[in-house]
N, C-alpha and C positions, 0 to 999 in steps of 0.2 A: 186539673192536676192532684186534687184532693182525692179523687178516685183512684189515680194512678198510684199515689203513695199507700193507699189502703190495700192495693193488689200486689204490691211488690214482692210480698213473701209468699205469694200463692203461685203454684207451678201446674196448672191443670194441662190437659191435652191440647195441643195446637189445634185450632179451628181454622177454616178458611172464612174470609170476609162475610160471605153468605152461607151459612152452614146448615144443611139440611139434617136435623137431629131426629133420628128414629127413635121408636119408643124405648128400645133398650138403652139408649143414652140418657134418658131422662129419669130412669129408675135408680140411677147410682147417686146417692147424696153424698155431699162432702163428709170426710171423717169429722167427728165431733172433737171440739177442743182445740182446732187448729186456728180459729180466730177469723175465719174467712166469712163472708155474708152468705145469707141463705141462697142456694143455687135456683135459679129460674127454672120452674117445671111447667109443663103445661097439662092440659086435660082434655080428654076427647071422650065422648059418650061410649064410643065403642072400643075403647083401649082400656085395658085393666091395669089398675096400678098408677094412674095419673090423676092429678089433682090441679085445681086452678090456683094461682098465686094469691096469698092471704093479702088483706089490706095493708099489713105493715110492709108486706114485701112490694106492693104496688108504690107505696111512698117512696121507696129506696129507688126505684126505677126513675129514669129520666122522662121529660115530657113527653117526647116522641115515642118512647116506648110504652108509656101509659095509653096515650092515644091509640096505638096499635092494639092493645089488649082490650080496650073500649069498644073495638069494632070498627074504629074509624080507619084503621089501616094506613099505609103510606099515602102521601098525598098523590092524587092523580097526575098523569102526565101534564095536562093542561095546566094545573094549579102550579106544578113544579117549574114550568117555564115561564109562568107569570110570575112567580117569586123571583126569579133571575132577572126579570125585565125591570123590578122595582129597585134593584140594586145599581147604582150608578157606576159605570166603569171607570173608576178614579185611580186604580193602580194595575199593574201588571199581574199582580197576584190573584186580584178579583178575577180577571180575564182568564188565567189559567185554571181557576177554580170552575169558572162557568164551563170551559171545555171538558173538565173531568166529569161534571155534572150530566152534561149532554151525552157524554159516552156511556154512562152508567144508567140512565134513565130508561134506555131501551131494555136493558138487563132487569130492571124492577118491574116494567110492564109484563115482561114475559113470565116472571115469577108469580106475578098477580093473576095472570091468565091461567097458570098451571096449578093453583092453589087448590081448585076443586078436584083435580085429579091425584092428589097425594092422599093415600089411604092408610091409615094406621099410623101416622107420623105427623109431626107439627112442623111447620116453616116458621123458623126463628131467625130474627135478623140480628146479627151481631155487628151492630153499626159503628161501634167506636172501639178502639184497642185499649180504652182507659175507662170508660163509663158502663161498660157491660160486665156481667158476672162471668161469661165465658172467656176469660182472659186468654191471651196469645202467649207464645214463648217469649224468653228473655230477648231474642234477636228482633222480633217484632216491636216488642216495648221499647227497645232502644231506637229503632227506626221512627216510631210515633214520636219520641222525644226529639229526635233531630227534625223531624218534619215540623212540629209545633214550634220549635226555636226558630227554624227557617221562617215560618209564617209570621211570627212576631216580629222578627227583625224586618221583613218586608213591610209589615204594617206600620212599624215606626218610621221607616224611610218614606213611606207613601203618606203619612199623615193620618188624620182620623178618617175612619171609614165606617159605614153603616155595618152592624152587626148581622152577619148572615142568619139566615132561619136555621132551625134546628135539623131540618131534612137536608138542607144544601150542606151543612157542617158535615153530616153524618156521611152522606154520599162522597164528598170530597176526600175524607179521611179514609173511607174504605177503598176509593178508587186508588189513592197513592199507596195505601198498604198492599193492595193487591198488585200495583204495578211493581214495588219494590220486591215483593215476594217472588213474582214471576221472573223478574230480571235474576235474583239470586239462585233460583231453581235451574234457569237456563244456562246460567254461567257454570254451574257445578255438575248437573245431570244432563249433558249433552247426548244425544242418542248416538250409539256406536255404529259405524258403518258395516254394511254387510255386502257380499258379492251380489251383484244383481241377477246373477243365475248361476247355476252349478257349472254350466260350460265355461264361465270364466274362471271359476275356482279351478276346474281341471287344467285349463290353459296356464294358469299361473304355477300350479304344481308342476306341469311339464317344463316350463320355462325355468324353473329352479333346479330341475334334474338334467337339463341340457348344458352342463358345464363343459366348454370345449377341452379343457386340459385333461379333464376325466376321460374323455372320449379318446384321445390319443393314448392316454395311459392304459385304457383296456385294450387296445390293439397291440401295445407294446408288451402287457403281460401275456397276452394270447401267444405272441410270436416266441417269447423268451421262456415261458414257463409250461410248455407242454401242448399248446394248441386245444384241441378238443378235451384233453384232460383237465385243463384250466377251467374250461367252460363248466365240466361236471362239478368241480369243487366250488366254482362260483354259484351254481345252482343250488348246491346244498346248502352253502352259506346264507343264500337268500332266504331259504326256508328256516333256518335256525335263527338268524338275527335281522336279515332284511325285511322281511314282510311282518314279523311280529312287531318289531320295533317302530317300523313306519306306521302300523296300526295304532301303536301305543301314542306316539307323538301326535298324530292326527286326532285321536279320541280324546286325549288330555285338552288340546285346543278347544274342540267342541263342547267338551264337558265343562270347562270352566268358564267358556265364552269371555275370556279376557286374556291379555298378553302382558300384564304387568310384570315388573322385575321380580315380585315376591310372590308369583302365582303358584309355585311349586309347594309352599308351605302349607297350602290348603289341602294337598294329597299328603303329604308328609312333613310334619312340623320341623323335622330335623335337616329337611333338604330345602330349606328357605334360600340356602346361598346359591343354588342351581340357576337361578334367574340372573345373578349376577355374573356366574362364570359364562353362561352363554351369552350375555351382553358383552362381555370383554373379548370373547372369540370372535363375534362379529365386528366388533371394533377393529381389531387387529387385521382381520381379512380384509375389511374394507379399505385400510390403508394402502394395501398393495394390490388388491384384484384390479381396480380400475387403471393401474399402470399398463396393464396388457391393452386395454383399449386405446391408451395413448400411443402405443407402438402401431396397433392397427390404423389408427388415424393419420400417423405419420407416413406410413406405406401409401395410404390411400391418397394422400397430398401429392404423391408424385406419379400416381397412376396416370394422370392425363397429360404427362410429358409426351413428346413425340417418340422418344425411346426411354424407357423406364430406367433409372440409373443404377438398378442392380444387375442390369444384364452386360455392363461393361465397366472397365476400371476407369477412374477419373484421370484426368491429365495432371501434371505436376504444374505448380505456380510459375509462370513465365517460361514454360517449356512445353515442347511438342511431344515429349515422351509420357508415358503413363506412369502412374505412382508405382515405385517398386515394390512397396508393401502389398499392394493389390496384386501385382503380377506373380508375386510368390504364392499368394492363396488363389482364391477365386473371387470373382466380382461379388457374387452372393454373400460369401462369408465376410467380405471387407465392408460392405454396405452395412451389414447387420452389427459388426462389432465397432466399426471405426466411425461410421457416419450416422447410425441409428443411436446406439447406447453410448457411443464415445467411452467404450470399456477401458478400464485399467488392466494392468497385468495381473494385480492381485487384489484380494478382498481389503488387505491392509492399506493399500493406496487410495488416496482421496483425489479431489479434484473440484472444479467448479460444476455447478449444476447445468444440464443440457437444456439451453433455453428452448429450443424447438419442442422437446418433449414436455416441458412445463406448459406451454401453450397448448399443445395437444391434450394434456392431461386436465386443464382447465375446460377444454371444450367437452371431454368425456364427462366431467362432472356437471357440466350445464345439461348435457343429454338427460343424465340420471335424475337431475332436479325436475326437468320438465315432465318427465315420465311419472314422478310421484308427488308433484307438488300440492295436490289435492288428496293425497292418500291413495287408497286402492281405487277411487273412482277415476283418477287420472291414469293409473296403470291398466285398468280396464280397456281404455281406449286405443291402446297400442298393443294389446296382447295378441289379437288377431294376426297382425303383421310380424311381431317379433317372434312368434311361436311357429307360425305356418310358412314363413318365408324359408328359414333354413331347411325344412323338408323339401320344398320345392327345389332349392338349390342343389341339394344332395341328390335328388331325382335326376336333374339335369346333368351333373357331373358324373353319375353312374353310367348313363347311356352314351355319354361322350368318350369315356375312358374304356368301354368294354372293346372298341375295335382296334385299339392302339397295340402296338408292339410290346410283348412282354407282359401283357395283363393276365395270360394263362399261367405264367410262372407265378405270380402273386397269389392268384386265386386258388391253386392247389394247396397252398397253406391252410386253407380253411379244412382240409381233410387230415392234416396231421394229428396224430394221437400218440403221445409219449405215455405209455402205462406206468414206467417207473415214477413219473413225477407225482403219481397218486399217493405214494408212501413217503413223499418228503414233507415234513411238517412245516418247513419254511414256506413253501408253495401254499400250504392251506392257510398260513397266516397272511400272505399277501393277498390271497383270494378274499379272506375275510376283511382285511383293510379296504380293498377294492370295493366290495359292497357297502361299507360304511360310507366311503367317498361318492360313490355313484348314487346312493340313496339319499345323501345329504343328511345323514343321521348325526345326531349330537351338535349340530350348528346351531339351531333354534328357529329358522324361518318356517319349518314345517308346522310347528306348534302355533306361530303367530298367524301364518296364512289360514290355518284351519279355524282359529278362534273367530274369523269373520263369516263362518258357516252357521246356520241354525243348528241348534244341538240335536234335532231328530234326523240329520242327514246321515246316510248310510256310509259311514267312513270305513267300515271294513271293506265294503265293494270297491271303495275309491282306492284303497291301498292295494288290493290286487289289480286294479286297473292302472295304477301308476306303475306297478312292477311289469305289468304286460307292455305297456308303452315303451318303458325303458328298455326291455329285452329286444322288442322288435326294432327300436332304434339302433341298438348295438348291432343286431345282427344285419341290419340294412347298411349301417355305416361301415361295417367290417369289410364287406366286398369292394366298396369303394376305396378304402384306403390300401387294401392289399393290391388291387389291380393298379393304383396310381404308384405304389412302391414297387411293383413289378415293372411298370414302364421305366421308372426311374433308375432302378438297378440295371436294366438293360441298357439304357442309353449310356449311364456311367461307365459300365464295363467296356462298351464299344469304344468310348472315348480313351479309356485306360489302354486298351489295346493298340489303338492307333498312335497314341503317345509313346509307347513303349517301343513300338515298331520304328518311329522315328529316331528315337534315342539309340536303339540298337544299330541302326544303319550308321548313324554318326560315329559311334564307338567302332563299328568294323572298318569304316573308312579311315578313322584315325590310327588304325593298327591296335588299339587296345584290346580289342577282342578278335579271336580267329575267324577267317572267313566262314567256317562250318556253322557259325551262329547267325548267319545272315537271315533274316525273317523273310517269310513270303510275302508277296503282295496280298493284301487283304482284299477280299471279295464283298460280296453282299451282306454277308455275317461276319462281321470282323471277330467277334468273340470265338466263334467256333472255329473258325481258320487258325487263329493264333494259338488258342489252347492246344488244338491238336497238332501244331507244329511243335509246341513246347514240350508236350508229353512224349513226343517221339525221339526228343534228343537224348544222347547218352547222359548218365548221371552226372559225370564231371562237367560236360559243356551246360547242362541244364543248371547246375549250381553256380557256374560263371555267370550265366544270363540273370538268374534272380539275385546275384549280389550287385547287380548294376541297376535293375529295375524292379519295381514291386510286382507282385503277382496280382492278376486281374481275376478276381473270383466273384462271380454274381452273387453267390450266397452271402459273402460278407457284407457287399454293398447293402443287400436286402435287409440284413438284421441289424443295419446300423440306426433303425428306428428308435426314437427316444420319446418319452412323454413331456419333454422339457418344450418351452416356448422356442427354444432354438431350432428344434426339428421342424416345427410349423414355419417359421420364417426363412428358413434356409432350403429345405428340401421341396417344400411345396411351391415356393415362388419359382424355382429352377424348373420343376415339373411344368408349371402352367406357362412359362415362357416358351416351351418347347411346342406348345399346342397351336395350331392354326387359329387366328383371331385370338391371340393371347390377351389383347386389351380387354375384351368382353369377358373371358374367363377370370382374369385377374380381378376386375371388379366385383364379379360374383362371389369369388372366393373371399375377399375381405369384407363384403357384405355379410357373408355367412358367419365369419369369425366375429364381427361386430355385434350382430343380432344375438348370438348365442352368448357372448359375454356380457351383453348389457342386460339380457334377461336375468342372468345370475347375479350381476352387480345390483340390480333393482330389488331382488329378493333378500339380498344380504342387507342392503340398506333399510329395508322394512324391519329388518331384526333389530335395527337401533332405534327408529323412529317409533314404531308400535309399542314397545315397552316404556318408552317415555311417555308417550300419549296417555296410555292406560294407567301409569302410575302418578303423573302430574297433570291435573285438569287444564292447567293453563296452555300446556302444549296442544291438548286436543282443540282448545278454543282458537289457538293461533298455528295452525299446521304449516303454513308456509314459512313463518318465522323458525320453527323448529327445522324444517327441511334445509332452509337456507344456512342456518346455523350449522347444523350437522355437515352439510356438504363442504362448507369451508373448511372446517376442521379436518375433515378427511383429505381435502386437496392439500392442505398445509402438511399433514402427516406424510402424504404420498410424495411429496418433493424429495424426501430422503432417498427414495428409490430411483431417482433419475439422475443421481450423481454417478461418476464413472463406476464405482463399485456397486451400485445399486442392484444390478442384475444377480449378483452373487447373494445379497441379502434376500432378495426375492426368492431366489432357488432355495435358500436355507429355511425360509418360513413356509414355503408351498410345499416342499418335499419331505423335510425332516421334523419340523416343529408341529405341524397342524394335526398328524396322527394321533399322538397321544393324549391331548385334550379332548378330542370328540370322542373317543373311545371311553375314556374316564366320565365324561358327561353323560354318554349313553348308558354306562353302567349305573350311574347314580339315579338317572330317570327310571331305568328298569327297577331298581330297589325301591325307590319312592312308591311306584304304583303297586308292584307285585307284593312288597312285604310291609311297607309302611301303611298304605291305604288297603292293602290286600286285594290281590287279583280278583278273588270271588266276589269280593263287594263291587269293585269297579266294573266288572262285566255285568253284575245284576243292574247297576245303574245304567249302564249302557243299553241294555236290553229293555229297560223301562222307557229309555228315550227313544230307541229305534223302533219298539214295538214289534220286535222279531228276535228269535233266538240267536245266540252266538255260540260257536262251538267251544266247549270247555277246554279244548286242547290249547287254545290261546293262553289261557290262564297257567296251564301246566308249563308251556314254553316260557312264558315270562318269570315264573318262579324258579325253574331249574336249569332249563337249557341255555337261554339267552345269557344270564348272568356268569355261567361257567365259560361260555364261548367267549364273551367279551374280557372276562379276567384273563383267559388264556392269550387272547390277542394282545392284550397290554403287555403281559410278560414277554411274549415273543417280541414285540416291538422294542422294548427295554433292552433285551439281550441283543439284538441286531445292533442297535445304536451303541451299545457298550463293548461289542466285539469286533464291529467293522468301522472303518475310519470313514468320517463324513467328507466326500469329495464334491467338487464342482469342477465344470469345464471353463477354463479361462482362455483369454486371447494373449499370446505372446507377441508383442509388437516387434520384437527383435528378430525372431524367425518367421513371422507372419504365419503362425500356425496354432491350432488349438491345443492345449495341453491340460491334463486332468491334475488338478491340485487338490491338496488336503486341507480342509477347514482348520483353522488353528484352534487351540485349546479354548481361548476365550470365546470362540463362537459357539462351542458345546456348552459352555458356562452359560452363554447368553439364551441358548435354546431351553436348558433346564430352568433358568430364572424366569422366562416368560411362562413356562409351563406351571411353575409354582405360583406365579402372580395370579394367572387366570382360575387356578383351582383352589387358591386360598380361602375364598369366600365360603366353600362348602364344609370344610372342618371348622373354620370359625364360627359359623352358624351353628354347628352341633355342639361346640363348646359353649355357646351362648344358651342354647337350649338346656345344656346339662346344668349349667349354673342356676338357672331359673326354675329347674325342675319340671320343664315342658315334656310331655310324653312323647314316645316316638310315634304313636299312631294318633290320627285326628279323632277327637270325639264326635263330630258332627259331619254329615255328608254335605259337601259345598254345592250350593246351587242346583238342588234337586227339589223343586216345589211340592212335588206328590209325595205325600208322607206314608200313603198306603202300600207302596210298593207295587202297585199295579201298573202295567204299561200305560202309558199316556197315548190318548187318541190324537190323529192328526190335527185336530181341531184345537185340542188343549195345548199341544207342543207349540202350535203356531201362534199362540195368543201374544207372545212376547216378540213376534216377528214384525218389524215395520212394514207397513202397506206395499212399499215399493219393491219388496222382495218377491221374486216369482217362485212360489211355493211349488208349483207344478214341476219345475226343473229340479228342484232339490229332492223330490220323492222319486226321480228317475233311479 
């Protein structure tokens, strides 16, 4: 303890318990006048500038250190074991000390055997944290104090014990110090996981891009916004913002190699609030996205009935007649609104939670937890099934629907080209929004998924590959949806003509309509026969017929497609029920929806878990606790969306709220890289990491094209939200029909409020930087070890990669 008190004011470099001191370490003497004792220096005949310790310095050393310098060295292994046998095992602390000695004797013997191979340096033993001159840091000194106090207390409890030898004391102390140090380092500096191969990363990115709602949305935009004209505008927007921003987010993730909440301040100090905004976006999305999976699971729970309940109306209680509310509508509409959602007539109307949906929502969150309970390592195990299964199911559906009636009517819409739409700025803005949603830009998971890749991965090639896969998926998905819609529109029009014929026959028989409007007997093609008869009537008679029955137009039925979940659960369930072997195709259809939605759900959940793990080391040490806690919070928040009016809030967030935040976040990300960090500097860093040139046009697009396009999109979205009413489709229980209603004013205020809450960290952080005088641009390049500016070799770049990662796949 006397040596410890003398050294409390000295703060040297931290050394390991057995520190190999190179010649350069021994030439630096302590600064004079600081009051610390002379520093131990060694000498070697072949090393210049080294001397042996003086006699006064020898007297200050402990006995075991002096014996070492005299040439006696450490006690041999046999002597150390013999000294242990002389100490009687009178207490548990003595036994623990013996175990520590046994563990370290092998290390000491290895150091003795390797002493002759050490050239130009001296092997110095730092055997005690308080007796040697190479003192350790304050943390280790504190741990040494605690250990000594613990040993003294154990000695008092155990009674008088023989004093251990100097060698044994030094070994025990060193062993304990090493154990505490290694425990501390393992707790704080746990290695970060990486994808086991590049294929897993590609599959994870594809799973994120295959969001089912966005697939229906693209088909709807195609049909209502000009067909091939929309595809042309969509492709141009991909070149302006899709590919550049996708490459930017993937490059940032690989460049920084972490996904903490404050990662953006390393690229632009003023943009440190971006991480908080993306975290809030992922949080809000996770609250309602998994509700979609609860609907899918509820439908799947009824698939194994002898007759699925959405194909017929239910009976009234204590009656043999059908429910009148269902008879006025259709069985598919009734099952969706009344039995699945238990929807209210308005968004203002409340009610109790749907218990059956609560159970399904809990099961959906259990699935998400299983997929990510161990981070990306768990997610990798299910990627092959979750990603490849949807493509297999789409392939089966495509060849099944081709020979059906009416598919040619749907497929001919692939060739529609409305040139006038190209001059419509609103369509351009909607094409840009569709690109943002399809590529998943501004949400955050792209950065987080890419941060698990080594920094030398060719992310530019991956960006082009992702866009190619997405375009091929859309072009393969389009014919399937159009053929199914053509079949559904044809069957629906046939039923409309048959129903109108029955109604007109009844009205003629009652004398309400003249006999001249008696319809003909419908043949094999009811739609063609009925419309030909109706068009040949005189205008007064035709007007009298249309005043009693609706017009059956196949084009109107075909264009009823919507991007809302309502279309998926109403139209497709009706179409599949008309197919032979509907049970098999129904199971495949809901497996398709579930796999696509779970893929997106897991990636959005990683957008919450990954930043928390990289920001707080405790969560990285306890990944399952974090995953369980986050899943429970999301589940409790999701209960809000299974109340009777929950579907209307779901539609408000997914259709109207989500677009402005992601455009604003993408714009700030672009400015952080292109203007704060500077695009030229960022591309130079990436070229050094990738060891290959990058086209400078990327920097030009980042600096001038993408910010202007994003700002234009944001202004266009705000103009549309301000000039057009926000509407939703509600269920009117009194008329058993769907009605289009307008959201109240407070819903618009709620949307704006959430937008402000999500983005408030960005200006708040800017104000914080201005207050402290923090510059707009970073002063140092983050995490680029090569200071020469030369491209890193593959060997140099892979030095920081764990051995488990397959580098051969990353260079593909």
